[in-house]
C-alpha positions as CSV (number, residue, x, y, z in Angstrom):
1,M,-10.2,9.5,-28.9
2,R,-13.2,7.3,-28.5
3,A,-14.5,8.8,-31.8
4,I,-11.6,7.0,-33.5
5,A,-12.1,3.7,-31.7
6,D,-15.8,3.5,-32.3
7,A,-15.7,4.7,-36.0
8,R,-17.1,2.4,-38.6
9,S,-14.7,3.7,-41.3
10,K,-11.1,3.3,-40.0
11,T,-8.1,4.3,-42.1
12,D,-4.9,6.1,-41.2
13,A,-6.0,9.1,-43.2
14,I,-9.4,9.4,-41.4
15,D,-7.8,8.7,-38.0
16,S,-5.1,11.3,-38.4
17,E,-7.6,13.9,-39.6
18,T,-9.8,13.2,-36.6
19,M,-6.7,13.6,-34.3
20,V,-5.8,16.9,-35.9
21,H,-9.3,18.3,-35.2
22,L,-9.2,17.1,-31.6
23,L,-5.8,18.6,-31.1
24,R,-6.8,21.9,-32.7
25,A,-9.8,22.0,-30.3
26,D,-7.5,21.2,-27.3
27,L,-9.5,18.0,-26.6
28,I,-6.5,15.6,-26.4
29,P,-5.2,15.5,-22.7
30,E,-1.5,15.7,-22.1
31,A,0.0,12.4,-21.0
32,Y,1.9,12.5,-17.7
33,T,5.4,11.1,-17.8
34,C,7.3,10.9,-14.4
35,S,10.9,11.9,-14.2
36,T,13.8,9.5,-14.2
37,E,14.4,10.1,-10.5
38,N,10.7,9.3,-9.8
39,R,10.8,6.0,-11.8
40,V,14.0,4.9,-10.0
41,M,12.5,5.6,-6.6
42,K,9.3,3.8,-7.4
43,R,11.2,0.7,-8.4
44,V,13.2,0.8,-5.1
45,L,10.0,1.3,-3.0
46,R,8.0,-1.4,-4.9
47,Q,10.9,-3.8,-4.5
48,R,10.8,-3.2,-0.8
49,M,7.1,-3.9,-0.7
50,F,7.6,-7.1,-2.6
51,L,10.3,-8.2,-0.1
52,V,8.0,-7.3,2.9
53,R,5.2,-9.4,1.4
54,A,7.7,-12.3,0.9
55,Q,8.9,-12.0,4.5
56,T,5.3,-12.2,5.7
57,M,4.7,-15.3,3.5
58,F,7.7,-17.1,5.0
59,K,6.7,-16.1,8.5
60,N,3.2,-17.6,7.9
61,R,4.8,-20.8,6.5
62,I,7.1,-21.1,9.6
63,Y,4.2,-20.7,12.0
64,S,2.1,-23.2,10.0
65,T,4.9,-25.8,10.1
66,V,5.5,-25.4,13.9
67,N,1.8,-25.4,14.8
68,Q,1.5,-28.9,13.4
69,Y,3.5,-30.2,16.5
70,D,2.5,-30.1,20.1
71,A,5.7,-28.3,21.1
72,K,5.8,-25.9,24.0
73,K,6.7,-22.5,22.6
74,P,8.8,-20.0,24.5
75,E,6.8,-17.2,26.1
76,V,8.0,-14.4,23.7
77,S,6.1,-11.7,21.9
78,D,7.8,-12.7,18.6
79,L,8.6,-16.3,17.8
80,L,11.0,-15.0,15.1
81,G,12.9,-12.7,17.5
82,A,16.3,-13.5,18.9
83,E,15.1,-15.9,21.7
84,G,12.5,-17.5,19.4
85,M,15.0,-18.1,16.7
86,R,17.3,-19.9,19.2
87,W,14.3,-22.2,20.1
88,L,13.5,-22.8,16.5
89,S,17.0,-23.7,15.6
90,G,17.0,-26.5,18.2
91,L,13.5,-27.7,17.4
92,E,13.4,-31.3,16.2
93,L,10.7,-32.0,13.7
94,L,10.0,-35.1,11.6
95,Y,11.1,-35.4,8.0
96,P,10.4,-33.5,5.7
97,D,9.1,-30.8,8.0
98,N,12.6,-30.3,9.4
99,L,13.9,-29.5,6.0
100,I,11.0,-27.3,5.1
101,L,11.4,-25.3,8.3
102,G,15.2,-24.9,7.8
103,E,14.7,-23.7,4.2
104,D,12.0,-21.2,5.2
105,L,14.1,-19.8,8.0
106,L,17.1,-19.4,5.6
107,F,15.0,-17.7,2.9
108,R,13.4,-15.4,5.5
109,S,16.8,-14.4,6.8
110,G,17.9,-13.5,3.3
111,V,14.8,-11.5,2.6
112,R,15.1,-9.7,5.9
113,A,18.7,-8.7,5.1
114,R,17.6,-7.2,1.8
115,I,14.8,-5.2,3.5
116,G,17.4,-3.9,6.0
117,A,19.5,-2.7,3.2
118,T,16.8,-0.3,2.2
119,E,16.2,1.1,5.7
120,G,19.0,3.7,5.3
121,L,17.5,5.1,2.1
122,I,14.0,5.2,3.6
123,R,15.4,7.0,6.7
124,D,17.2,9.6,4.6
125,L,14.2,10.3,2.3
126,S,11.7,10.6,5.2
127,G,13.7,13.4,6.7
128,G,13.6,15.7,3.7
129,G,11.2,17.3,1.2
130,Q,8.3,19.5,2.0
131,E,5.8,17.0,0.5
132,V,7.1,14.2,2.7
133,K,6.9,16.3,5.8
134,L,3.3,17.3,5.0
135,L,2.3,13.7,4.4
136,K,3.8,12.6,7.7
137,S,1.7,15.1,9.5
138,T,-1.4,13.1,8.4
139,R,-2.8,10.5,10.8
140,G,-1.7,7.0,10.0
141,I,1.1,8.0,7.5
142,G,4.6,7.3,8.8
143,D,8.0,7.4,7.2
144,F,7.6,4.7,4.5
145,F,4.0,5.5,3.5
146,S,4.9,9.2,3.2
147,I,7.7,8.4,0.8
148,L,5.7,5.8,-1.1
149,I,2.7,8.2,-1.6
150,R,5.1,11.1,-2.6
151,Y,6.7,9.1,-5.4
152,E,3.7,7.2,-6.6
153,V,1.7,10.4,-7.0
154,G,4.6,12.3,-8.6
155,E,3.8,15.9,-9.5
156,I,0.6,16.7,-7.6
157,T,0.2,19.8,-9.8
158,R,-0.8,17.5,-12.7
159,F,-4.2,17.2,-10.9
160,R,-6.2,20.4,-11.4
161,S,-7.9,20.0,-7.9
162,H,-8.1,17.7,-5.0
163,D,-11.4,16.4,-6.4
164,K,-9.6,15.3,-9.6
165,F,-7.1,13.4,-7.5
166,A,-9.8,11.9,-5.3
167,F,-11.8,10.8,-8.5
168,R,-8.7,9.2,-10.0
169,H,-8.0,7.2,-6.8
170,R,-11.5,7.4,-5.4
171,S,-11.9,3.8,-4.3
172,H,-8.8,4.2,-2.0
173,T,-8.7,7.8,-0.8
174,I,-12.3,8.1,0.2
175,H,-11.9,6.1,3.4
176,L,-9.0,8.3,4.6
177,F,-9.8,11.6,3.1
178,P,-13.6,11.9,2.8
179,R,-14.6,14.7,0.3
180,G,-18.3,14.2,-0.2
181,E,-21.2,11.9,-0.2
182,D,-21.3,11.6,-4.0
183,L,-18.2,9.5,-4.2
184,P,-18.6,5.7,-4.1
185,R,-17.7,3.8,-0.9
186,E,-17.0,0.4,-2.4
187,L,-13.4,-0.8,-3.2
188,T,-12.7,-1.2,-6.9
189,K,-9.6,-1.9,-8.9
190,R,-9.6,1.7,-10.3
191,G,-6.5,3.7,-9.6
192,N,-2.9,3.1,-8.5
193,K,-2.8,-0.2,-6.6
194,Y,0.3,0.9,-4.6
195,L,-1.5,4.0,-3.4
196,G,-4.5,2.0,-2.7
197,W,-2.5,-0.4,-0.5
198,A,-0.9,2.5,1.3
199,F,-4.2,4.4,2.0
200,I,-5.9,1.2,3.2
201,E,-3.0,0.3,5.5
202,A,-2.9,3.8,6.9
203,A,-6.6,4.0,7.6
204,R,-6.5,1.6,10.6
205,P,-3.9,3.6,12.7
206,A,-5.5,6.8,11.6
207,V,-8.9,5.7,12.9
208,M,-7.4,4.4,16.2
209,T,-5.6,7.6,16.9
210,S,-8.1,10.2,15.8
211,T,-11.5,10.7,17.5
212,E,-12.8,12.6,14.4
213,L,-11.8,9.8,11.9
214,R,-13.0,7.2,14.4
215,A,-16.5,8.9,14.6
216,Y,-16.6,9.0,10.8
217,H,-15.7,5.3,10.6
218,E,-18.4,4.4,13.0
219,R,-21.0,6.3,11.1
220,I,-20.1,4.5,7.9
221,R,-20.0,1.2,9.7
222,R,-23.4,1.6,11.2
223,R,-24.9,2.8,7.9
224,K,-23.4,-0.1,5.9
225,G,-24.5,-2.6,8.6
226,A,-20.9,-4.0,9.1
227,P,-20.5,-6.8,11.7
228,Q,-19.2,-5.9,15.1
229,C,-15.9,-7.6,14.3
230,C,-15.1,-4.8,11.9
231,S,-15.2,-2.1,14.5
232,F,-12.1,-0.8,16.3
233,P,-11.4,-1.1,20.1
234,T,-13.2,1.4,22.3
235,T,-10.1,1.9,24.4
236,L,-7.2,3.4,22.5
237,Q,-3.6,2.8,23.5
238,I,-1.8,5.7,21.8
239,P,2.0,5.5,22.1
Protein backbone atom coordinates (compact mmCIF):
# COMPACT_ATOMS: atom_id res chain seq x y z
CA MET A 1 0.00 0.00 0.00
CA ARG A 2 3.01 2.27 0.31
CA ALA A 3 3.15 2.35 -3.49
CA ILE A 4 -0.16 4.23 -3.41
CA ALA A 5 0.88 6.56 -0.59
CA ASP A 6 4.18 7.51 -2.23
CA ALA A 7 2.87 7.79 -5.80
CA ARG A 8 3.27 11.14 -7.55
CA SER A 9 0.15 10.64 -9.64
CA LYS A 10 -2.80 9.98 -7.35
CA THR A 11 -6.30 9.47 -8.68
CA ASP A 12 -9.05 7.07 -7.67
CA ALA A 13 -8.61 5.16 -10.92
CA ILE A 14 -4.84 4.72 -10.48
CA ASP A 15 -5.17 3.80 -6.78
CA SER A 16 -7.91 1.26 -7.43
CA GLU A 17 -5.92 -0.35 -10.25
CA THR A 18 -2.85 -0.59 -8.00
CA MET A 19 -4.95 -2.23 -5.28
CA VAL A 20 -6.33 -4.74 -7.76
CA HIS A 21 -2.80 -5.78 -8.78
CA LEU A 22 -1.72 -6.07 -5.14
CA LEU A 23 -4.78 -8.13 -4.29
CA ARG A 24 -4.28 -10.42 -7.29
CA ALA A 25 -0.68 -11.03 -6.16
CA ASP A 26 -1.87 -11.70 -2.58
CA LEU A 27 0.19 -8.76 -1.27
CA ILE A 28 -2.56 -7.14 0.81
CA PRO A 29 -2.54 -8.60 4.36
CA GLU A 30 -5.80 -9.57 5.97
CA ALA A 31 -6.91 -7.15 8.69
CA TYR A 32 -7.67 -8.75 12.05
CA THR A 33 -11.00 -7.93 13.67
CA CYS A 34 -11.62 -9.33 17.13
CA SER A 35 -14.95 -10.87 18.06
CA THR A 36 -17.72 -9.00 19.86
CA GLU A 37 -17.04 -11.02 23.02
CA ASN A 38 -13.37 -10.07 22.88
CA ARG A 39 -14.16 -6.37 22.48
CA VAL A 40 -16.56 -6.45 25.44
CA MET A 41 -14.03 -8.22 27.66
CA LYS A 42 -11.26 -5.81 26.70
CA ARG A 43 -13.45 -2.86 27.66
CA VAL A 44 -14.17 -4.42 31.06
CA LEU A 45 -10.52 -5.23 31.73
CA ARG A 46 -9.30 -1.82 30.58
CA GLN A 47 -11.90 -0.14 32.77
CA ARG A 48 -10.57 -2.11 35.74
CA MET A 49 -7.00 -1.02 34.94
CA PHE A 50 -8.18 2.59 34.81
CA LEU A 51 -9.85 2.22 38.21
CA VAL A 52 -6.73 0.64 39.73
CA ARG A 53 -4.61 3.54 38.47
CA ALA A 54 -7.15 5.99 39.90
CA GLN A 55 -7.05 4.18 43.25
CA THR A 56 -3.25 4.45 43.31
CA MET A 57 -3.47 8.15 42.49
CA PHE A 58 -5.83 8.83 45.40
CA LYS A 59 -3.69 6.70 47.71
CA ASN A 60 -0.63 8.79 46.84
CA ARG A 61 -2.59 12.02 47.38
CA ILE A 62 -3.74 10.84 50.81
CA TYR A 63 -0.21 9.94 51.88
CA SER A 64 1.09 13.27 50.56
CA THR A 65 -1.49 15.24 52.57
CA VAL A 66 -0.90 13.33 55.81
CA ASN A 67 2.90 13.49 55.50
CA GLN A 68 2.77 17.29 55.67
CA TYR A 69 1.87 16.98 59.37
CA ASP A 70 3.97 15.65 62.21
CA ALA A 71 1.31 13.19 63.29
CA LYS A 72 2.20 9.86 64.86
CA LYS A 73 0.88 7.22 62.50
CA PRO A 74 -0.40 3.86 63.77
CA GLU A 75 2.01 0.96 63.38
CA VAL A 76 0.13 -0.82 60.60
CA SER A 77 1.31 -2.31 57.33
CA ASP A 78 -1.34 -0.41 55.35
CA LEU A 79 -2.44 3.04 56.42
CA LEU A 80 -5.56 2.61 54.28
CA GLY A 81 -6.54 -0.65 55.97
CA ALA A 82 -9.30 -0.94 58.58
CA GLU A 83 -7.24 0.32 61.54
CA GLY A 84 -5.53 3.00 59.48
CA MET A 85 -8.84 4.28 58.15
CA ARG A 86 -10.15 4.67 61.70
CA TRP A 87 -7.08 6.75 62.50
CA LEU A 88 -7.48 8.86 59.38
CA SER A 89 -11.16 9.54 60.06
CA GLY A 90 -10.26 11.04 63.46
CA LEU A 91 -7.23 12.98 62.22
CA GLU A 92 -7.57 16.74 62.65
CA LEU A 93 -5.90 18.75 59.89
CA LEU A 94 -5.90 22.44 59.11
CA TYR A 95 -8.18 23.94 56.46
CA PRO A 96 -8.24 23.19 53.52
CA ASP A 97 -6.23 19.98 54.00
CA ASN A 98 -9.03 18.49 56.11
CA LEU A 99 -11.47 18.93 53.20
CA ILE A 100 -8.98 17.60 50.65
CA LEU A 101 -8.28 14.50 52.75
CA GLY A 102 -11.99 13.84 53.25
CA GLU A 103 -12.74 14.12 49.53
CA ASP A 104 -9.81 11.89 48.57
CA LEU A 105 -10.88 9.23 51.07
CA LEU A 106 -14.44 9.40 49.72
CA PHE A 107 -13.36 9.11 46.09
CA ARG A 108 -10.97 6.26 46.87
CA SER A 109 -13.76 4.38 48.64
CA GLY A 110 -15.99 4.69 45.58
CA VAL A 111 -13.24 3.58 43.20
CA ARG A 112 -12.41 0.64 45.46
CA ALA A 113 -16.05 -0.45 45.39
CA ARG A 114 -16.09 -0.39 41.60
CA ILE A 115 -12.90 -2.48 41.48
CA GLY A 116 -14.49 -4.97 43.87
CA ALA A 117 -17.46 -5.31 41.53
CA THR A 118 -15.16 -6.76 38.87
CA GLU A 119 -13.49 -9.31 41.18
CA GLY A 120 -16.20 -11.93 40.60
CA LEU A 121 -15.81 -11.70 36.84
CA ILE A 122 -12.01 -11.94 37.08
CA ARG A 123 -12.28 -14.94 39.39
CA ASP A 124 -14.70 -16.77 37.08
CA LEU A 125 -12.64 -16.10 33.94
CA SER A 126 -9.34 -17.09 35.54
CA GLY A 127 -10.63 -20.56 36.29
CA GLY A 128 -11.58 -21.54 32.76
CA GLY A 129 -10.12 -21.66 29.28
CA GLN A 130 -7.04 -23.54 28.19
CA GLU A 131 -5.29 -20.34 27.09
CA VAL A 132 -5.73 -18.75 30.52
CA LYS A 133 -4.49 -21.88 32.30
CA LEU A 134 -1.38 -21.99 30.12
CA LEU A 135 -0.65 -18.31 30.75
CA LYS A 136 -1.05 -18.78 34.51
CA SER A 137 1.63 -21.48 34.39
CA THR A 138 4.14 -18.79 33.34
CA ARG A 139 6.21 -17.16 36.07
CA GLY A 140 4.92 -13.76 37.11
CA ILE A 141 1.50 -14.10 35.46
CA GLY A 142 -1.45 -14.49 37.83
CA ASP A 143 -5.22 -14.40 37.49
CA PHE A 144 -5.68 -10.87 36.17
CA PHE A 145 -2.67 -10.78 33.85
CA SER A 146 -3.57 -14.15 32.33
CA ILE A 147 -7.03 -12.88 31.41
CA LEU A 148 -5.74 -9.52 30.20
CA ILE A 149 -3.12 -11.11 27.93
CA ARG A 150 -5.64 -13.67 26.65
CA TYR A 151 -8.14 -11.04 25.47
CA GLU A 152 -5.65 -8.37 24.36
CA VAL A 153 -3.87 -10.92 22.13
CA GLY A 154 -7.15 -12.38 20.85
CA GLU A 155 -6.67 -15.24 18.40
CA ILE A 156 -3.03 -16.26 18.70
CA THR A 157 -3.34 -18.16 15.41
CA ARG A 158 -3.34 -14.84 13.53
CA PHE A 159 0.41 -14.78 14.17
CA ARG A 160 2.21 -17.24 11.90
CA SER A 161 4.90 -17.96 14.51
CA HIS A 162 6.08 -16.91 17.95
CA ASP A 163 8.72 -14.77 16.22
CA LYS A 164 5.97 -12.80 14.46
CA PHE A 165 4.24 -12.20 17.78
CA ALA A 166 7.51 -11.23 19.49
CA PHE A 167 8.32 -8.82 16.65
CA ARG A 168 4.88 -7.20 16.89
CA HIS A 169 5.32 -6.65 20.64
CA ARG A 170 9.09 -6.90 20.77
CA SER A 171 9.73 -3.96 23.08
CA HIS A 172 7.65 -5.64 25.79
CA THR A 173 7.93 -9.40 25.38
CA ILE A 174 11.70 -9.51 25.02
CA HIS A 175 12.28 -9.00 28.74
CA LEU A 176 9.99 -11.83 29.76
CA PHE A 177 10.29 -14.24 26.84
CA PRO A 178 13.78 -13.85 25.31
CA ARG A 179 13.91 -15.26 21.79
CA GLY A 180 17.28 -14.16 20.43
CA GLU A 181 20.00 -11.58 20.49
CA ASP A 182 18.82 -9.90 17.30
CA LEU A 183 15.79 -8.29 18.95
CA PRO A 184 16.19 -4.80 20.47
CA ARG A 185 16.36 -4.41 24.26
CA GLU A 186 15.16 -0.84 24.60
CA LEU A 187 11.55 0.02 25.37
CA THR A 188 9.59 1.74 22.62
CA LYS A 189 5.97 2.67 22.05
CA ARG A 190 5.57 -0.06 19.45
CA GLY A 191 2.92 -2.67 20.14
CA ASN A 192 -0.13 -2.97 22.38
CA LYS A 193 0.35 -0.71 25.42
CA TYR A 194 -1.84 -2.89 27.65
CA LEU A 195 0.21 -5.98 26.83
CA GLY A 196 3.34 -3.93 27.38
CA TRP A 197 2.17 -2.92 30.85
CA ALA A 198 1.23 -6.51 31.73
CA PHE A 199 4.57 -7.97 30.60
CA ILE A 200 6.61 -5.30 32.38
CA GLU A 201 4.64 -5.74 35.62
CA ALA A 202 4.95 -9.52 35.41
CA ALA A 203 8.71 -9.39 34.84
CA ARG A 204 9.63 -8.45 38.43
CA PRO A 205 7.88 -11.35 40.23
CA ALA A 206 9.05 -13.67 37.44
CA VAL A 207 12.68 -12.73 38.03
CA MET A 208 12.30 -12.95 41.81
CA THR A 209 10.85 -16.47 41.71
CA SER A 210 12.88 -18.04 38.90
CA THR A 211 16.61 -18.66 39.13
CA GLU A 212 16.84 -19.00 35.34
CA LEU A 213 15.13 -15.68 34.62
CA ARG A 214 17.06 -14.05 37.44
CA ALA A 215 20.38 -15.17 35.91
CA TYR A 216 19.24 -13.83 32.52
CA HIS A 217 18.26 -10.50 34.10
CA GLU A 218 21.62 -10.18 35.85
CA ARG A 219 23.51 -10.85 32.61
CA ILE A 220 21.57 -8.13 30.81
CA ARG A 221 21.98 -5.73 33.74
CA ARG A 222 25.76 -6.18 33.84
CA ARG A 223 26.09 -5.84 30.06
CA LYS A 224 24.01 -2.66 30.01
CA GLY A 225 25.84 -1.22 33.02
CA ALA A 226 22.66 -0.67 35.02
CA PRO A 227 23.13 0.81 38.52
CA GLN A 228 23.00 -1.46 41.53
CA CYS A 229 19.59 -0.12 42.54
CA CYS A 230 18.08 -1.84 39.51
CA SER A 231 19.04 -5.33 40.69
CA PHE A 232 16.73 -7.56 42.69
CA PRO A 233 17.35 -8.84 46.25
CA THR A 234 19.75 -11.75 46.55
CA THR A 235 17.57 -13.46 49.16
CA LEU A 236 14.22 -14.47 47.73
CA GLN A 237 11.17 -14.80 49.94
CA ILE A 238 8.92 -17.03 47.86
CA PRO A 239 5.42 -17.54 49.34
